[in-house]
C-alpha positions as CSV (number, residue, x, y, z in Angstrom):
1,M,4.0,-79.6,97.6
2,L,3.2,-83.3,97.0
3,F,2.2,-86.0,99.5
4,H,3.2,-89.6,100.3
5,S,2.1,-92.4,102.5
6,T,3.5,-93.2,105.9
7,R,4.1,-96.8,104.7
8,G,6.1,-95.9,101.6
9,N,4.1,-97.4,98.7
10,D,1.9,-94.5,97.6
11,S,3.7,-91.2,96.8
12,G,3.8,-88.3,94.4
13,R,0.2,-87.4,95.2
14,T,-1.2,-83.9,94.6
15,F,-3.3,-82.1,97.2
16,E,-6.5,-82.9,95.2
17,E,-5.6,-86.6,95.1
18,V,-5.0,-86.7,98.8
19,L,-8.2,-84.7,99.4
20,M,-10.4,-87.1,97.4
21,Q,-8.6,-90.4,98.3
22,G,-8.4,-90.0,102.1
23,L,-6.5,-93.2,102.9
24,A,-3.4,-94.2,101.0
25,N,-3.5,-97.2,98.8
26,D,-1.0,-99.1,101.0
27,G,-3.1,-98.5,104.1
28,G,-1.0,-95.7,105.4
29,L,-1.8,-92.0,106.0
30,F,-0.8,-89.2,103.7
31,M,1.9,-86.7,104.8
32,P,3.4,-83.7,103.0
33,D,6.7,-84.4,101.4
34,T,8.2,-81.6,103.4
35,W,7.0,-79.3,106.2
36,P,6.4,-75.9,104.8
37,Q,8.0,-73.2,107.0
38,V,6.0,-70.1,108.0
39,D,7.3,-66.5,108.2
40,L,6.5,-65.6,111.8
41,E,7.2,-61.9,111.3
42,H,4.6,-61.9,108.6
43,L,2.1,-63.8,110.7
44,K,2.6,-61.1,113.5
45,S,1.0,-58.6,111.1
46,L,-2.2,-60.6,110.8
47,N,-5.2,-60.4,113.1
48,S,-8.1,-62.8,112.5
49,F,-8.4,-66.6,112.2
50,L,-9.3,-66.2,108.5
51,D,-6.2,-64.1,107.9
52,I,-4.1,-66.9,109.4
53,A,-5.9,-69.5,107.3
54,K,-5.4,-67.5,104.1
55,Y,-1.6,-67.8,104.8
56,I,-1.5,-71.4,106.1
57,V,-3.8,-73.3,103.7
58,P,-2.2,-72.3,100.4
59,L,1.1,-73.7,101.7
60,F,-0.4,-77.2,101.1
61,T,-2.6,-76.7,98.0
62,K,-0.4,-75.3,95.2
63,S,-0.1,-78.7,93.4
64,S,-3.8,-78.5,92.6
65,F,-5.3,-75.0,93.2
66,A,-4.1,-71.5,92.3
67,D,-3.7,-69.3,95.4
68,D,-6.4,-66.9,94.2
69,E,-8.8,-69.9,93.9
70,V,-8.0,-71.0,97.4
71,L,-8.5,-67.6,98.9
72,N,-11.9,-67.4,97.2
73,I,-12.8,-70.8,98.7
74,L,-11.7,-69.7,102.1
75,D,-13.8,-66.6,102.0
76,K,-16.9,-68.8,101.8
77,T,-15.7,-71.8,103.9
78,W,-16.5,-71.2,107.6
79,H,-20.1,-70.4,108.0
80,D,-22.7,-70.1,110.8
81,F,-20.2,-69.4,113.5
82,G,-21.4,-67.5,116.6
83,K,-18.3,-65.4,116.8
84,D,-16.9,-63.1,114.1
85,N,-13.4,-64.4,114.7
86,L,-14.6,-68.1,114.8
87,A,-12.7,-68.9,118.0
88,E,-12.5,-67.1,121.3
89,I,-9.8,-67.1,124.0
90,H,-10.9,-67.0,127.6
91,Q,-8.3,-66.3,130.2
92,L,-8.6,-68.2,133.5
93,D,-5.6,-66.9,135.4
94,D,-2.1,-65.6,134.7
95,S,-0.9,-68.9,133.1
96,K,-4.1,-70.7,131.9
97,Y,-6.2,-69.9,128.9
98,V,-9.1,-71.7,127.2
99,L,-9.3,-71.8,123.4
100,E,-13.0,-72.0,122.6
101,L,-13.5,-74.0,119.5
102,F,-17.2,-74.6,119.9
103,H,-18.7,-71.6,118.2
104,G,-19.5,-73.3,114.9
105,P,-22.9,-74.6,113.9
106,T,-22.5,-78.0,115.6
107,A,-20.8,-76.6,118.7
108,A,-17.6,-78.7,118.4
109,F,-14.1,-78.1,117.1
110,K,-14.7,-80.4,114.1
111,D,-16.5,-77.7,112.3
112,F,-13.1,-76.1,111.5
113,G,-11.6,-79.1,109.7
114,L,-14.8,-80.5,108.1
115,Q,-16.1,-77.2,106.7
116,L,-12.7,-76.8,105.0
117,A,-12.7,-80.3,103.7
118,A,-16.3,-80.0,102.4
119,A,-15.5,-76.7,100.6
120,F,-12.6,-78.3,98.8
121,F,-14.6,-81.5,98.1
122,D,-17.3,-79.4,96.3
123,Q,-14.8,-77.4,94.4
124,S,-13.0,-80.5,93.1
125,L,-16.3,-82.3,92.2
126,N,-17.7,-79.4,90.3
127,R,-14.6,-78.9,88.2
128,Q,-14.5,-82.7,87.4
129,N,-18.3,-82.8,86.9
130,K,-18.6,-85.6,89.4
131,T,-20.5,-86.4,92.6
132,A,-19.5,-88.1,95.8
133,V,-20.8,-90.3,98.7
134,V,-19.6,-89.5,102.2
135,L,-19.7,-92.5,104.4
136,G,-18.6,-92.2,108.0
137,A,-19.0,-93.7,111.5
138,T,-19.2,-91.4,114.5
139,S,-18.7,-91.8,118.3
140,G,-19.9,-88.2,118.9
141,D,-19.2,-85.0,117.0
142,T,-17.7,-86.1,113.7
143,G,-21.1,-87.1,112.2
144,S,-22.9,-83.9,112.9
145,A,-20.1,-81.8,111.7
146,A,-19.8,-83.8,108.5
147,I,-23.5,-83.6,107.9
148,D,-23.7,-79.9,108.5
149,A,-20.6,-79.2,106.4
150,C,-21.7,-81.3,103.4
151,K,-25.5,-80.8,103.3
152,R,-25.4,-77.5,101.4
153,F,-23.6,-79.1,98.5
154,D,-25.7,-80.9,96.0
155,S,-22.6,-82.8,94.7
156,I,-22.4,-84.8,98.0
157,K,-24.7,-87.4,99.6
158,S,-23.9,-88.2,103.2
159,F,-24.5,-91.5,104.9
160,I,-23.5,-91.4,108.6
161,L,-23.6,-94.5,110.8
162,L,-24.5,-94.0,114.5
163,P,-23.8,-96.9,116.8
164,D,-25.9,-97.8,119.8
165,G,-24.4,-96.5,123.0
166,N,-22.9,-93.5,124.6
167,M,-23.3,-90.3,122.7
168,S,-25.5,-87.7,124.4
169,E,-29.0,-87.0,123.3
170,V,-27.9,-83.6,121.9
171,Q,-25.2,-85.2,119.8
172,R,-27.6,-87.8,118.5
173,R,-30.3,-85.3,117.7
174,Q,-27.9,-83.1,115.8
175,M,-27.7,-85.9,113.3
176,T,-31.2,-87.3,113.4
177,T,-33.1,-84.0,113.1
178,V,-31.5,-82.9,109.8
179,N,-34.2,-82.7,107.1
180,S,-32.2,-82.6,103.9
181,P,-32.6,-84.8,100.8
182,N,-28.8,-85.5,100.6
183,V,-28.4,-86.6,104.2
184,F,-29.1,-90.2,105.5
185,T,-28.6,-91.0,109.2
186,L,-28.3,-94.7,109.9
187,R,-28.7,-96.0,113.5
188,V,-26.8,-99.2,113.8
189,N,-27.5,-101.9,116.4
190,G,-23.8,-102.4,117.2
191,S,-20.7,-100.7,118.6
192,F,-18.6,-97.9,117.1
193,D,-16.1,-100.6,116.2
194,D,-18.8,-102.4,114.2
195,C,-19.7,-99.2,112.3
196,Q,-16.0,-98.4,111.7
197,A,-15.5,-101.9,110.3
198,I,-18.4,-101.4,107.8
199,V,-16.9,-98.1,106.7
200,K,-13.5,-99.7,106.2
201,E,-15.1,-102.5,104.1
202,A,-16.9,-99.8,102.1
203,F,-13.6,-98.1,101.1
204,S,-12.3,-101.5,100.1
205,E,-15.3,-102.7,98.0
206,R,-17.0,-99.4,96.8
207,S,-19.7,-101.6,95.4
208,F,-22.5,-99.0,95.8
209,L,-20.7,-96.2,93.8
210,K,-21.7,-95.1,90.4
211,D,-18.9,-94.9,87.7
212,D,-18.5,-91.1,88.1
213,Q,-18.5,-91.0,91.9
214,F,-15.9,-90.6,94.7
215,L,-16.2,-92.1,98.1
216,L,-14.9,-89.5,100.5
217,A,-13.3,-89.9,103.9
218,V,-14.4,-87.3,106.5
219,N,-12.7,-88.6,109.6
220,S,-9.3,-87.2,110.6
221,I,-7.3,-89.5,108.4
222,N,-8.1,-86.9,105.7
223,W,-5.1,-84.5,105.7
224,V,-7.3,-81.5,104.8
225,R,-9.0,-81.7,108.3
226,I,-5.5,-81.5,109.8
227,I,-4.8,-78.3,107.8
228,G,-7.9,-76.6,109.2
229,Q,-6.9,-77.5,112.7
230,I,-3.3,-76.3,112.2
231,C,-4.7,-72.8,111.6
232,Y,-6.2,-72.3,115.1
233,Y,-3.0,-73.3,116.8
234,F,-1.2,-70.5,115.0
235,Y,-4.1,-68.2,115.7
236,A,-4.0,-68.9,119.5
237,S,-0.3,-68.5,119.6
238,L,-0.5,-65.1,117.8
239,K,-3.2,-63.8,120.2
240,I,-1.5,-64.9,123.5
241,T,2.2,-64.4,122.9
242,N,2.6,-62.9,119.4
243,Y,4.9,-65.9,118.8
244,N,7.5,-64.5,121.2
245,Q,7.2,-67.3,123.8
246,P,6.6,-71.0,123.4
247,L,3.3,-72.2,124.7
248,N,1.9,-75.5,126.2
249,F,-1.3,-76.9,124.7
250,S,-3.5,-79.4,126.6
251,V,-5.5,-81.3,124.0
252,P,-8.3,-83.7,124.9
253,T,-8.0,-86.5,122.3
254,G,-9.1,-89.9,121.2
255,N,-8.1,-90.2,117.6
256,F,-5.0,-88.0,117.9
257,G,-5.8,-85.7,115.0
258,N,-6.0,-82.6,117.1
259,V,-2.7,-83.4,118.8
260,F,-1.0,-84.1,115.5
261,A,-2.3,-80.7,114.2
262,C,-0.5,-79.1,117.1
263,Y,2.7,-81.0,116.4
264,S,2.4,-80.0,112.7
265,A,2.1,-76.4,113.6
266,H,5.3,-76.7,115.6
267,K,7.1,-78.4,112.7
268,M,6.1,-75.5,110.6
269,G,7.6,-73.0,113.0
270,M,5.1,-72.3,115.8
271,P,7.0,-71.9,119.1
272,L,6.0,-74.8,121.4
273,N,7.0,-76.0,124.9
274,K,4.9,-79.1,125.5
275,I,1.8,-80.8,124.2
276,L,-0.3,-82.4,127.0
277,V,-2.0,-85.5,125.5
278,S,-5.1,-85.6,127.7
279,V,-7.3,-88.7,127.6
280,N,-10.2,-90.4,129.4
281,E,-10.2,-94.0,130.6
282,N,-9.7,-95.2,127.0
283,N,-6.0,-94.6,127.6
284,I,-4.0,-96.2,124.7
285,L,-2.2,-92.9,124.2
286,H,-1.4,-92.3,127.8
287,R,-0.1,-95.9,128.1
288,F,2.2,-95.2,125.2
289,F,3.6,-91.9,126.4
290,S,4.0,-93.1,130.0
291,D,5.0,-96.8,129.5
292,N,5.8,-97.4,125.8
293,D,2.7,-99.6,125.5
294,Y,0.6,-99.0,122.4
295,S,-1.8,-101.9,122.6
296,K,-5.5,-102.1,121.8
297,T,-7.9,-102.8,124.6
298,K,-11.7,-102.8,124.8
299,V,-13.5,-99.5,124.6
300,C,-15.2,-98.4,127.8
301,E,-18.0,-95.8,127.8
302,T,-17.3,-92.5,129.6
303,I,-18.9,-89.1,130.0
304,S,-16.6,-87.8,127.4
305,P,-17.8,-90.0,124.5
306,S,-16.0,-88.3,121.6
307,M,-12.8,-89.7,123.1
308,D,-14.1,-93.3,123.5
309,I,-11.8,-94.8,120.9
310,S,-9.5,-97.8,121.2
311,I,-7.0,-97.0,118.4
312,A,-5.8,-93.5,117.7
313,S,-5.7,-93.5,113.9
314,N,-3.6,-90.3,113.5
315,F,-0.9,-91.7,115.8
316,E,0.7,-93.4,112.8
317,R,1.6,-90.0,111.4
318,L,3.6,-89.2,114.6
319,V,5.3,-92.7,114.6
320,Y,6.4,-92.0,111.0
321,D,7.5,-88.4,111.3
322,F,8.8,-88.1,114.9
323,Y,9.9,-91.5,116.0
324,A,10.9,-93.2,112.8
325,E,12.2,-89.9,111.4
326,R,10.3,-90.5,108.1
327,D,11.6,-94.1,107.6
328,S,8.5,-95.5,105.9
329,S,9.7,-99.1,106.0
330,M,10.1,-98.9,109.7
331,C,6.7,-97.4,110.1
332,A,5.1,-100.1,107.9
333,N,6.8,-102.7,110.0
334,F,5.4,-101.3,113.2
335,Y,1.9,-101.5,111.7
336,K,2.3,-104.8,109.9
337,N,0.7,-106.8,112.7
338,F,-1.1,-104.1,114.7
339,P,-3.5,-104.2,116.5
340,V,-3.1,-108.0,116.9
341,S,0.4,-107.3,118.2
342,P,1.1,-104.1,120.1
343,I,3.6,-101.4,119.0
344,K,6.6,-101.1,121.3
345,L,9.4,-98.8,120.3
346,E,13.1,-99.2,121.1
347,E,13.9,-97.4,124.3
348,N,16.1,-94.7,122.8
349,M,13.4,-94.0,120.2
350,W,10.6,-93.8,122.7
351,N,12.6,-91.6,125.0
352,K,12.3,-88.8,122.5
353,S,8.7,-88.4,123.7
354,K,9.7,-86.2,126.7
355,D,11.1,-83.5,124.3
356,I,7.6,-82.5,123.4
357,F,4.9,-84.7,125.0
358,L,3.3,-85.2,128.4
359,S,0.2,-87.3,128.9
360,Y,-2.4,-87.8,131.6
361,C,-5.4,-90.1,132.0
362,V,-8.6,-88.7,133.7
363,D,-11.4,-90.9,134.9
364,D,-15.1,-89.8,135.0
365,I,-15.0,-88.9,138.7
366,S,-12.0,-86.6,138.2
367,T,-13.7,-85.2,135.1
368,I,-16.7,-84.1,137.1
369,E,-14.5,-82.7,139.9
370,A,-12.6,-80.7,137.3
371,M,-15.8,-79.3,135.9
372,K,-16.9,-78.3,139.4
373,H,-13.5,-76.8,140.3
374,T,-13.4,-74.7,137.1
375,Y,-16.9,-73.4,137.7
376,K,-16.3,-72.6,141.4
377,K,-12.9,-70.9,140.9
378,F,-13.4,-69.1,137.6
379,N,-17.2,-69.0,137.2
380,Y,-16.7,-70.8,133.9
381,L,-18.5,-73.8,132.7
382,I,-16.7,-76.4,130.6
383,D,-17.8,-79.6,129.0
384,P,-16.4,-83.0,130.0
385,H,-13.9,-83.2,127.2
386,T,-12.5,-79.8,128.1
387,A,-12.5,-80.9,131.7
388,V,-10.2,-83.8,130.9
389,A,-7.7,-81.3,129.4
390,S,-8.0,-78.9,132.3
391,E,-7.4,-81.7,134.8
392,A,-4.3,-82.8,133.0
393,V,-2.9,-79.2,133.3
394,D,-3.5,-79.2,137.0
395,R,-2.0,-82.6,137.5
396,L,1.1,-81.9,135.4
397,S,1.6,-78.3,136.6
398,Q,5.1,-79.2,138.1
399,D,6.3,-80.5,134.7
400,I,5.4,-77.5,132.5
401,Q,6.6,-73.9,132.3
402,G,5.0,-70.8,130.9
403,K,1.5,-70.3,129.7
404,T,-0.9,-73.1,128.8
405,I,-3.8,-73.2,126.4
406,I,-6.6,-75.7,127.2
407,L,-8.5,-76.7,124.0
408,S,-12.2,-76.5,124.6
409,T,-13.5,-78.9,121.9
410,A,-17.2,-78.8,122.6
411,H,-19.9,-76.6,124.1
412,P,-21.1,-77.7,127.5
413,A,-24.7,-77.6,126.2
414,K,-24.0,-80.7,124.2
415,F,-23.9,-82.6,127.5
416,P,-26.8,-81.4,129.7
417,E,-27.1,-84.7,131.6
418,V,-23.5,-84.5,132.7
419,I,-23.9,-80.9,133.7
420,K,-27.0,-81.8,135.7
421,N,-25.3,-84.7,137.4
422,A,-22.4,-82.5,138.4
423,N,-25.0,-80.1,140.1
424,L,-23.9,-77.3,137.8
425,T,-26.1,-74.8,135.9
426,L,-26.3,-74.6,132.2
427,E,-27.3,-71.0,131.3
428,D,-26.0,-70.5,127.8
429,I,-27.5,-72.7,125.1
430,P,-26.6,-71.9,121.4
431,N,-29.6,-71.6,119.2
432,S,-28.3,-74.3,116.9
433,L,-28.6,-76.8,119.8
434,S,-31.9,-75.6,121.3
435,V,-33.8,-75.9,118.1
436,I,-33.1,-79.6,117.6
437,F,-35.5,-80.5,120.4
438,D,-38.3,-78.9,118.4
439,N,-37.6,-81.1,115.3
440,E,-38.6,-84.6,114.5
441,E,-35.9,-87.3,114.6
442,R,-35.4,-89.0,111.2
443,A,-33.2,-92.1,111.0
444,Y,-33.0,-95.5,109.4
445,N,-32.5,-98.5,111.7
446,F,-30.1,-101.4,110.8
447,P,-28.4,-104.3,112.3
448,A,-24.6,-104.2,112.0
449,S,-24.8,-105.7,108.5
450,K,-22.6,-104.5,105.7
451,D,-24.8,-106.0,103.0
452,L,-28.0,-104.4,104.2
453,I,-26.3,-101.0,104.7
454,F,-24.6,-101.2,101.3
455,D,-27.9,-102.1,99.6
456,F,-29.6,-99.1,101.3
457,I,-26.9,-96.8,100.0
458,T,-27.2,-98.2,96.5
459,K,-31.0,-97.6,96.5
460,N,-30.6,-94.1,97.7
461,N,-27.6,-93.2,95.6
462,S,-29.5,-92.0,92.6
């Protein structure tokens, strides 16, 4: 299994090269040369999430790692989860289920993909006798999951940029209370877009790296994160229907990585009915799926901050694989002038959307109402991101058939102010979240200055 760019000018890459490089040299995103196909009958004989992962992950890694080596890595990858099976499935009624992806150490779904990426990072660095710098910007959960996943590896130093603005106090404290010599949290006086622009320039310049260092991408452009997420779709489908019926998945999304992982699982053989692309008022994805309008607008702050993103980075993978049918020149042409110019597909191409995708946009008021409704009807508390996905299911109920899984991507305890304002009661607080209020915040404050931030990384990259 080798990998290539969605834009056609970076190909023949091994798994390890894709892991360590992140973004393709031509600006595109890496994709597997072919979709590996699963043996559903074999998967039916498995039981746990880890069993599923030990089958799925080696399908992508053979160009760089022996299967025995991968299985050994996986035995040590997912750590500090509150549930033995890592994910839980909660049934609401005869047709609706919630896939709880928040039992990891940072109480968000990103623990699945980032712990997998970090484990492979460390394995690769050690066998090459090199070190690495992780540099990332976060609008919510990515930073804390990246810090937690990487802090136990001496081979990696993490520099995470936190913009001013809308993340909850819990989300912020998860990053600013980490006391580890290889973790640096940088609070930036600017927006998420400002921070993301600095990260992009860092990957272009790499001026602060030593000769024997890698600069690692931890956001969902890194294919390894997608692999970790593919695994829990197969796990959920096994547990609910034993792969005997196609399911619907309602996915709260901003950057489209979680949606694309669901699509990937389907391409690999998982039975699927529909994917509900559930978004907040930052609605670029809903505008595309409903009106063929993929145009950037200004980010607005919502009570579901992890989805406050103006451009869905992973959407390029879907454009390439699903709409352009792997025509890289067509995909490159779509992105040639984006986001200055919007992407608009030919009508017959865009009409393919209805085969797999539905979408819905949920504002803050409706998000609160969905939280209240779920609590009142099912005695079950959900966070605002999960509420967006739940509301989409209710609003699109006439357009879907069969059972639906709502992805719960964060624990409600990460958003106590939202819970309070909704007049709901937060009873269950994971220990990993409660302890952060006892710890001192540690962060470095910066203006949105590339030069100052790069200079700080250089001085602390010893």
